[in-house]
N, C-alpha and C positions, 0 to 999 in steps of 0.2 A: 587575432583572438582566439581562433582554434586550437592553437598549439598552448596557450596559456591555460584553454579549459582542459585539454588531454592531460597536461602535466597536473595541475589540481585536481584532478581524476584519481591519480595515480599517487598525488604525495600522501605522507603519512606523517610528516614533520612537525615542529611546533607552530607553524605558522596556522594548521586547524585548530588549535587551541585559542586564537586571538578573534576578537568579535571584529576589530576593526579590516580584518582580511577578509572576510564577508560583507562589511560594509564597501569597503573596495570594489570588490565580486559587484556586490550590488550593482553599485554606481556605472560599472561599465555595462552592465544588461539594464539599464531604469528602463529600457522600452518595455521589457518585460514584463516590468512591475505596474506598470502604468494603469492597468485593472484597479489598483488600490486607490488612486485616487479618486475614484467613485466610491469604493468599497469604506475605503476609512470614514467618510463622514457620514454616511449611513449608518452605522454601526457604532457613531460614536468616539470614534477613534482618533484622537489627535498627536497622529509623529509624522516623522519623513516616511515615505515609501522604499528607502534605502535602508533603514535604520533597523535594529533588532526589534523582534517583537515576539512577545510571550503571553502565559496568562494573566500575568500580573497585569499587563496592559490593555485587556480586555474587560468590559463593563461586566458585572457581576448581574447584571437585571437578566429574568428570565427572558430566551429567545425561543425560535421556533425549535421544533425538532422534528426528524424524517419521521413520515408519518405511520410509518411500521416499526419505530420506535415509542408510539403512542399507546397509552391503557387499551383503547379502544380498538385497537391494530385490526385484530381476528373479524370482527364484527364490519366496520370499515372496508377491509379488501374483499368479503363477500359481497359487498351492494356497491364495488368500483365498477363503471361500466367498462372498462377493459378487461376486466378479472377472467371472463368465460372466452377471452380470445386464446388464452394458454391452454395447452393440453392437462388432461388429469392429473397427470405424472406431474406436470410443472408446476401447475397450483397445489399439487400435494408440500413440493418441494420448498415453494414460497410460503406457505403455513411454517416449514421447519425453519426457515429465515428467521421469520418472526420470533419464534419459540427457542431456537437453541442459534439463532445467528449464523448461519452457514446452510447453503442449498448444494446438492449433487446433481449435475446433468452427465450422466454416462453415454459416452459415446458421441459426445454432442460436434468433435470433429472428425473428417473423415480420415481411415489412416493415410491415403497418398498425401493428404495437405500436410500432415503431421511431418510424413518423411521428406516432402520438399522443404520444411522449415529445417529440420537436421542437418538436411544437405546444404541448404544456403549458408547457415550457420556456421559450419564448419568451414566452407570455402569462404567466408569472410574472415574467420580466422586465419586461417592459410595466410588471404592476403593482407592481413594485417589491417584492415578496414574496422575491425572490432575489436576491442582486448578485453580482459578482465581488470576490474578497476582494482583500487588498492586492497579491496579484501580477499582477493585471488580469487575469489567465488563466483561473483556479480558480474555480467555483463550487462552493463546500461544502455538501454534505449537500442537494443540493435534493430527495432523497427525503421530507424531512421537510415538504415542501408539496405534493409530487407521489403520490398512490395509484398512478399507472403508472408513476414508478420505484420504487416502494418495494414495491409487491407482484408487477409483472410482471417486474423487473429485478431490484433489489437481492435480494430474497427469492425469486428464482424455483426451485421445489423440485427442480428436476432438477440445478439448478444447485448447490443447496446440498447436497445429496444425493452429488454428484461431489465436491465441495470436501472433503466429511467421510470420502469413502472416501480419498482421498489423504491428509490428514492423519491418519486411524484416531481422529479426535475429533470431536464435537461444534463447530460452526464457531460465532463472534459475529460477528453481521453490524454492522461498525463505522463506514465511511465511504463516502459517493459523491463523487466529484469528478467537474463535467460541464464539459466544455469545447466551445466553439465554433470558436476557433483554436487550431492547434497550440501548446503546452509550449515547445517550444525550450528544456528544459530537458536539462542535461548529464549525462551517463552516471553514473548512480547505481545504488543497492541500497534496494530498498523498507525494508532492516533498519534502517538509519543513522535513518529517520524512525519507523519503528513497528516496536520493537526488543520481540525476547520473550526471556524466560530461563524454561526453555530456550531455545537457540536455533532458528529455522527454524518456527516458528508461527506463519506469516502467509502468506497467498495471496489473490493479488489477479486480479480477472478485468476486462479491456479489452473494450467492447464499441464495435464502429464506429457510428453512429449516420447514417450514409451512406457513399456510396463512395469511398474515401481516396484521392485524388489524388496523383502527384509533386509534389513543390514544395510541400506544403501543410504542413508540418510534421510529415510521416509519424513515426508511432511507429516505433523500432528497438531493436535488443536483441541481447545477444552470447549466443547457444546455447553452452550448457557453463558460462556464467561461474557458477552458482550452486552449483559445487564450489570456488570461490575461498574463499579465507580469509573469515570475517565481520569487518569492519572496524568499530572503534569510535573515540571519541574519544580512545582511548590507542595509538591506532595514526597518527596524524598530528597535526602541531602546530596542535591546535584553537585555542589562544588562550584557553580557557577556563580560570577562575579560581575561588576558591572563592566569589566573590560577581556575577561576571561572566560571561557568555558572550564568546567571541573573536567579535570584528568582521569577519573574515573565516572564520568556521570553516565555512561550507557549501562558499566558492568553495577553501579550501584540500582540504576532502575532493574536492569534485571533481576537485579538479587531483591529488590521490592517486591519483584511479581512473582517471582518465587516463593516469598513469605505471605503474597495474598492468595497464590492457589492453595497452599498448606492450611490458611485460614479457612477458606472457603470448603476446603476437604473436595476440589474440583478434579472432574474423573476425566483422563485423557484418552483421545482415539486418534488411531495412527489411519496415513489414510493411503493403501495399497492402491492405488490407482491403476486403470489401463488405460492405455496408450486412447487420447482424446478424449479423455474424462475432465471435465472443469467442476473444479470447487469456485465456487463464491461464497465470500463469508465479509461480516458485517465489519466496521471501521474499527471496532471496539476488541474483537473476538482476539482471544487468546491463543496464539498460536507460534510454531518454529520448527527449526528440523532437527531431526532424532541425531545421534553421534552416528559415524559410518563406522561399520564394523568390519568390513570388506572394503579394502582400498581399489580394488581393482572393478568394483561397479560403480556406475554411473546413475544418477537422479536427473535424468534430462527432462527441465521444465520450463515453463514461461509464466510469469507472475506479472500483471498489467493493474494498473492501479489508475482508478477515476477519479474524479472530483464532482462534486452536485453546482450545477452554475450558480453566481451570484453569490459565492460565500466566500469569507476570510481565508486562505490558505497558508499555512507553514508551518516549518520544524519546530515544534516545542523545544526540542532537547537544544539546539542550537541557536533558535532563535532567527532562525532567518525566514523571509518572508518567501514563498515559493515564486521562482520562475517559469511562468508559463513559455515553453521555448516553442519555436515549429516543429512541427513533427516531420 
C-alpha cells in the first residue's frame, strides 16, 4: 500500500483524470472515510462514502457559518469569555482576521526550532525518507517523518488554541506542505482544494523557515478577498464530466480567479517574512506564490492546514472526499 501511495503521489499520467481511479483509491482507504457514515446523513447527503462528491451533491439550504464570518462578528468577539486571554497584539490580529482574512504572528517560532526543522528536512531528503511530489515543489506531510515538524510546529498548543478560538470548533490537523523553493502558484483559494460543508471550516498556517527575500517567489495575498463568493466547479467551465476531470480544470479555475481579482480591483500584498513569522489565513483568502526572479534564492517555508471538526471535507476540483490519515 505504501508503494502504491508513493507512486500515485509522483504520478502525472492520464489516470489522474479518471474519477474511477480515485474511487478505487478511496475503496482501498475506506477506513479513513468512515467518519462520513455519520456526517453524510447529518447533512442529508445520500451517497456512498467512496463515491465522488462536489457542490452539486450538497443541499442548498442555509447552514451554519464560522462565528467570525457572521455579520456581528466583531461585537461577538469582544463579548467572548476567552477573548481577553489573548495579548493585546493578538487581539488586534484577530480583528484583522475578521476584517481582512488573515493575521500575522511575528517571531512566533524561535530561531533554534526553525533551524532544527530545516536540518531535519534536509536530512530526511538526503535519506530519501521524504521527497517532492509530482509538482516538484511540494514535500507533502513531512510531519509524519519529523517529530520536530509534528510536535513543535504542526501541533503547537498555542497555535491550535488560537485556531480553535477563531473557528469556535476543535480543529483537526490535516496536512503539511514543506517548501524549499517558492511555489509560483497562481492566486487561488484553499477552498477549491480543501473544501468544507458548511463552508469556511478550514484554516491555514504558513511559517517562514528563513528570512524571505524579494525575488525568491515570496507569498502574496489579497486582503479582504475572504469575503468574495466561494467558487466551485459549478462557477467556471471546469470540463468535468461524470467520468473524467477536465484536462484544464485547474488552469480554468485560476483564470476565473484572475478575472475576479480584476473585477474587484483587489490589491495585492506580499509577505517578506522574517524567520519564525506565521501567517494565518481564512479558508477563502486568495493567495499564491510570486514568480521566482532569482533561481539561487530559496523560500523555505511550511504550510499547515486544519479542518474544523464535524464538517464534511472534500476536494471540490477533483470531487474526492478527504481521507483522514493517521499523523
